[in-house]
N, C-alpha and C positions, 0 to 999 in steps of 0.2 A: 542679521541675515544668516550668519553661520548656525545659530541654534535652530532656526527654521529648516535649514538644509539637513541638519543632523536628525531632526524629528522626522522629516520626510524620508530620509535614507533608512531610518529605523523602521518606519511603517512599511516600506517596500521590502526590507529584509524579513520582517515578521510575516508579511503576507506570503512571501515566497516560501518560507519555512512551513507555514500553515498549509499551503497548497501541497507541498511535497509530502508532509505527514499524512494529509488526507489521501493523496494518491497511493502512498505506501499501505494505508489501511485497506483501500480497495483491492490492491494487489494481494495483500495477505488474505483477504476474504475470498478472492477467486481461487487462490492456491488451496485454501482450506476446503472449499467446495469440491475442487478436483480431487484432492486427497481422500475426502469422504466417499466420493463416487467410486474411486479406485478401490477403496477398502471394501465397499459393498459389492462391487463386481468381483473382486478377488474372493470374498467369502462365498460368493455364489458358485464358485468352481473355476471360473476363467481367470487367467492372469494376463492382463494386457499391458503391463509395464514392469520394468525391472528395477525396483528400488530396494 
């Protein structure tokens, strides 16, 4: 019974880590797109953020 619980616990932890990593990849992708848009807008003459 204990090994079964350990395997289930490991599966839940790995699923949670996988979901968190996937969410972080999406956040990184969104930040990259915003940064690129800001770079293009800034090179066009306007400056809409202060980084």
